[in-house]
VEXROGU-494437 format. One record per residue (C-alpha): x, y, z; residue in one letter. Coordinates in nm, 3 decimals, padded with zeros to 5 digits. Layout:
site px X&py Y&pz Z&resn A
...
REM end
This chain:
site px 02.371&py 00.075&pz -00.633&resn X
site px 02.137&py -00.191&pz -00.505&resn X
site px 01.819&py -00.076&pz -00.352&resn X
site px 01.689&py -00.255&pz -00.037&resn X
site px 01.480&py -00.492&pz -00.176&resn X
site px 01.734&py -00.622&pz -00.406&resn X
site px 01.996&py -00.673&pz -00.113&resn X
site px 01.724&py -00.840&pz 00.099&resn X
site px 01.653&py -01.116&pz -00.179&resn X
site px 02.001&py -01.163&pz -00.241&resn X
site px 02.046&py -01.214&pz 00.128&resn X
site px 01.768&py -01.469&pz 00.128&resn X
site px 01.944&py -01.655&pz -00.184&resn X
site px 02.238&py -01.677&pz -00.017&resn X
site px 02.095&py -01.785&pz 00.308&resn X
site px 01.927&py -02.099&pz 00.098&resn X
site px 02.279&py -02.175&pz -00.041&resn X
site px 02.434&py -02.190&pz 00.309&resn X
site px 02.175&py -02.400&pz 00.464&resn X
site px 02.216&py -02.635&pz 00.166&resn X
site px 02.576&py -02.652&pz 00.168&resn X
site px 02.612&py -02.705&pz 00.536&resn X
site px 02.358&py -02.962&pz 00.542&resn X
site px 02.227&py -02.754&pz 00.830&resn X
site px 01.890&py -02.911&pz 00.675&resn X
site px 01.763&py -03.124&pz 00.373&resn X
site px 01.770&py -02.961&pz 00.067&resn X
site px 01.408&py -02.959&pz 00.019&resn X
site px 01.363&py -02.793&pz 00.344&resn X
site px 01.634&py -02.523&pz 00.264&resn X
site px 01.475&py -02.459&pz -00.075&resn X
site px 01.122&py -02.408&pz 00.100&resn X
site px 01.273&py -02.171&pz 00.344&resn X
site px 01.416&py -01.931&pz 00.068&resn X
site px 01.080&py -01.969&pz -00.120&resn X
site px 00.875&py -01.869&pz 00.162&resn X
site px 01.092&py -01.567&pz 00.277&resn X
site px 01.125&py -01.448&pz -00.084&resn X
site px 00.720&py -01.460&pz -00.104&resn X
site px 00.678&py -01.284&pz 00.238&resn X
site px 00.923&py -01.023&pz 00.187&resn X
site px 00.791&py -00.968&pz -00.165&resn X
site px 00.429&py -00.945&pz -00.058&resn X
site px 00.488&py -00.710&pz 00.244&resn X
site px 00.732&py -00.460&pz 00.022&resn X
site px 00.483&py -00.484&pz -00.238&resn X
site px 00.766&py -00.605&pz -00.499&resn X
site px 00.484&py -00.923&pz -00.562&resn X
site px 00.104&py -00.942&pz -00.583&resn X
site px -00.017&py -01.261&pz -00.456&resn X
site px -00.125&py -01.351&pz -00.808&resn X
site px 00.244&py -01.327&pz -00.914&resn X
site px 00.329&py -01.511&pz -00.648&resn X
site px 00.082&py -01.807&pz -00.737&resn X
site px 00.191&py -01.779&pz -01.112&resn X
site px 00.551&py -01.869&pz -01.016&resn X
site px 00.446&py -02.227&pz -00.906&resn X
site px 00.401&py -02.478&pz -01.215&resn X
site px 00.172&py -02.714&pz -01.087&resn X
site px 00.218&py -02.932&pz -01.394&resn X
site px 00.563&py -02.995&pz -01.313&resn X
site px 00.481&py -03.082&pz -00.923&resn X
site px 00.213&py -03.302&pz -01.018&resn X
site px 00.418&py -03.499&pz -01.281&resn X
site px 00.678&py -03.529&pz -01.022&resn X
site px 00.453&py -03.672&pz -00.756&resn X
site px 00.313&py -03.932&pz -01.024&resn X
site px 00.679&py -04.036&pz -01.079&resn X
site px 00.763&py -04.075&pz -00.724&resn X
site px 00.432&py -04.276&pz -00.659&resn X
site px 00.500&py -04.505&pz -00.965&resn X
site px 00.883&py -04.558&pz -00.816&resn X
site px 00.730&py -04.662&pz -00.465&resn X
site px 00.504&py -04.912&pz -00.598&resn X
site px 00.759&py -05.084&pz -00.805&resn X
site px 01.023&py -05.049&pz -00.539&resn X
site px 00.794&py -05.250&pz -00.283&resn X
site px 00.719&py -05.504&pz -00.523&resn X
site px 01.090&py -05.632&pz -00.548&resn X
site px 01.116&py -05.554&pz -00.898&resn X
site px 01.453&py -05.398&pz -00.864&resn X
site px 01.588&py -05.704&pz -00.710&resn X
site px 01.450&py -05.898&pz -01.001&resn X
site px 01.630&py -05.657&pz -01.259&resn X
site px 01.970&py -05.697&pz -01.017&resn X
site px 01.929&py -06.107&pz -01.030&resn X
site px 01.855&py -06.102&pz -01.409&resn X
site px 02.166&py -05.896&pz -01.484&resn X
site px 02.390&py -06.142&pz -01.250&resn X
site px 02.222&py -06.439&pz -01.439&resn X
site px 02.267&py -06.318&pz -01.808&resn X
site px 02.603&py -06.143&pz -01.742&resn X
site px 02.739&py -06.511&pz -01.617&resn X
site px 02.943&py -06.328&pz -01.322&resn X
site px 03.131&py -06.143&pz -01.607&resn X
site px 03.178&py -05.788&pz -01.411&resn X
site px 03.256&py -05.621&pz -01.770&resn X
site px 02.892&py -05.739&pz -01.901&resn X
site px 02.753&py -05.610&pz -01.569&resn X
site px 02.928&py -05.307&pz -01.560&resn X
site px 02.805&py -05.199&pz -01.935&resn X
site px 02.455&py -05.346&pz -01.876&resn X
site px 02.441&py -05.135&pz -01.546&resn X
site px 02.569&py -04.807&pz -01.740&resn X
site px 02.317&py -04.866&pz -02.034&resn X
site px 02.014&py -04.937&pz -01.808&resn X
site px 02.088&py -04.653&pz -01.595&resn X
site px 02.099&py -04.400&pz -01.899&resn X
site px 01.763&py -04.567&pz -02.054&resn X
site px 01.578&py -04.590&pz -01.707&resn X
site px 01.648&py -04.206&pz -01.666&resn X
site px 01.480&py -04.140&pz -01.974&resn X
site px 01.149&py -04.219&pz -01.855&resn X
site px 01.172&py -04.180&pz -01.456&resn X
site px 01.380&py -03.880&pz -01.392&resn X
site px 01.729&py -03.854&pz -01.274&resn X
site px 01.623&py -03.855&pz -00.907&resn X
site px 01.399&py -04.140&pz -00.935&resn X
site px 01.637&py -04.353&pz -01.134&resn X
site px 01.916&py -04.311&pz -00.903&resn X
site px 01.686&py -04.489&pz -00.647&resn X
site px 01.617&py -04.737&pz -00.854&resn X
site px 01.959&py -04.827&pz -00.974&resn X
site px 02.142&py -04.794&pz -00.635&resn X
site px 01.898&py -05.032&pz -00.491&resn X
site px 01.985&py -05.287&pz -00.780&resn X
site px 02.365&py -05.222&pz -00.788&resn X
site px 02.370&py -05.251&pz -00.430&resn X
site px 02.238&py -05.565&pz -00.457&resn X
site px 02.467&py -05.689&pz -00.741&resn X
site px 02.774&py -05.572&pz -00.562&resn X
site px 02.663&py -05.727&pz -00.245&resn X
site px 02.564&py -06.088&pz -00.402&resn X
site px 02.879&py -06.078&pz -00.622&resn X
site px 03.125&py -05.966&pz -00.347&resn X
site px 03.228&py -05.674&pz -00.575&resn X
site px 03.340&py -05.303&pz -00.457&resn X
site px 03.022&py -05.091&pz -00.523&resn X
site px 03.188&py -04.769&pz -00.586&resn X
site px 03.262&py -04.819&pz -00.960&resn X
site px 02.920&py -04.935&pz -01.017&resn X
site px 02.753&py -04.663&pz -00.816&resn X
site px 02.942&py -04.381&pz -00.928&resn X
site px 02.915&py -04.470&pz -01.301&resn X
site px 02.529&py -04.532&pz -01.258&resn X
site px 02.493&py -04.170&pz -01.119&resn X
site px 02.694&py -04.024&pz -01.422&resn X
site px 02.507&py -04.227&pz -01.666&resn X
site px 02.163&py -04.140&pz -01.514&resn X
site px 02.230&py -03.761&pz -01.528&resn X
site px 02.350&py -03.792&pz -01.899&resn X
site px 02.038&py -03.980&pz -01.976&resn X
site px 01.839&py -03.756&pz -01.788&resn X
site px 01.901&py -03.471&pz -02.019&resn X
site px 01.757&py -03.662&pz -02.323&resn X
site px 01.379&py -03.630&pz -02.264&resn X
site px 01.107&py -03.394&pz -02.114&resn X
site px 01.044&py -03.609&pz -01.827&resn X
site px 01.422&py -03.703&pz -01.766&resn X
site px 01.487&py -03.451&pz -01.501&resn X
site px 01.315&py -03.124&pz -01.336&resn X
site px 01.496&py -02.891&pz -01.526&resn X
site px 01.376&py -03.068&pz -01.858&resn X
site px 01.006&py -03.053&pz -01.747&resn X
site px 01.047&py -02.674&pz -01.684&resn X
site px 01.214&py -02.588&pz -02.003&resn X
site px 00.973&py -02.815&pz -02.225&resn X
site px 00.631&py -02.670&pz -02.069&resn X
site px 00.756&py -02.309&pz -02.091&resn X
site px 00.877&py -02.362&pz -02.460&resn X
site px 00.597&py -02.586&pz -02.564&resn X
site px 00.806&py -02.879&pz -02.660&resn X
site px 00.631&py -03.220&pz -02.659&resn X
site px 00.805&py -03.524&pz -02.563&resn X
site px 00.881&py -03.636&pz -02.911&resn X
site px 01.024&py -03.301&pz -03.014&resn X
site px 01.251&py -03.280&pz -02.703&resn X
site px 01.376&py -03.646&pz -02.793&resn X
site px 01.433&py -03.557&pz -03.138&resn X
site px 01.676&py -03.260&pz -03.065&resn X
site px 01.879&py -03.477&pz -02.843&resn X
site px 01.860&py -03.849&pz -02.912&resn X
site px 02.156&py -03.874&pz -03.134&resn X
site px 02.410&py -03.652&pz -02.967&resn X
site px 02.283&py -03.866&pz -02.651&resn X
site px 02.346&py -04.214&pz -02.789&resn X
site px 02.694&py -04.097&pz -02.890&resn X
site px 02.756&py -03.972&pz -02.562&resn X
site px 02.644&py -04.270&pz -02.384&resn X
site px 02.890&py -04.506&pz -02.576&resn X
site px 03.179&py -04.274&pz -02.518&resn X
site px 03.118&py -04.183&pz -02.148&resn X
site px 03.075&py -04.586&pz -02.061&resn X
site px 03.353&py -04.667&pz -02.230&resn X
site px 03.544&py -04.410&pz -02.048&resn X
site px 03.441&py -04.495&pz -01.711&resn X
site px 03.528&py -04.865&pz -01.796&resn X
site px 03.865&py -04.784&pz -01.859&resn X
site px 03.895&py -04.582&pz -01.556&resn X
site px 03.722&py -04.857&pz -01.300&resn X
site px 03.840&py -05.160&pz -01.486&resn X
site px 04.090&py -05.223&pz -01.202&resn X
site px 03.830&py -05.213&pz -00.937&resn X
site px 03.524&py -05.400&pz -01.107&resn X
site px 03.619&py -05.764&pz -00.969&resn X
site px 03.706&py -06.093&pz -01.118&resn X
site px 03.460&py -06.295&pz -01.308&resn X
site px 03.291&py -06.565&pz -01.077&resn X
site px 03.006&py -06.813&pz -01.131&resn X
site px 02.667&py -06.641&pz -01.017&resn X
site px 02.460&py -06.810&pz -00.715&resn X
site px 02.176&py -06.946&pz -00.801&resn X
site px 01.865&py -06.726&pz -00.745&resn X
site px 01.525&py -06.765&pz -00.870&resn X
site px 01.453&py -06.352&pz -00.968&resn X
site px 01.059&py -06.357&pz -00.984&resn X
site px 01.052&py -06.545&pz -00.600&resn X
site px 01.151&py -06.204&pz -00.516&resn X
site px 00.834&py -06.050&pz -00.638&resn X
site px 00.592&py -05.959&pz -00.348&resn X
site px 00.193&py -05.927&pz -00.396&resn X
REM end
């Protein structure tokens, strides 16, 4: 039989899931509410000591995430993501097939170093620009980019929050993590991008002459 402490913690966990799944509040707020209630009850009933509660927080992961997000915000405000989109259009010469595969591999590659959440923000901005300029259906590009970002993010230590936690807990270095997964990930990139192309081929749009833009004119000082 579960004791009262276990029942309360399970109840807090279910409440957190309920808040997140019903979108009553944002995911981050739901997680903070669950964490606060868990720590508060744990300290009250003696299941946790203050030292144990603080020990659950991995400040290295938090600081790493803050650094990544600050870097993203600076780059985003400069207009760099729009430059990426415009160069992709220029070098693809308006060919949706080339654009699609370029977006897939760039999505996976960027998530190696920026993390999945940050990479999604970046690529969605670029993909949205491409779809708007070329008058393409954005759904195939958005969905494929999201899948490739999740796939690419599993390759490195900083590719996702879970990887950061695993790597720091196990003592693996960035190169150790990459060596274990690199070959497998590259194979998956190729197979997944081909599968997505075959799935979305009818919706990618037709080849058309790209408009003339100066990509670097989009960079702000």
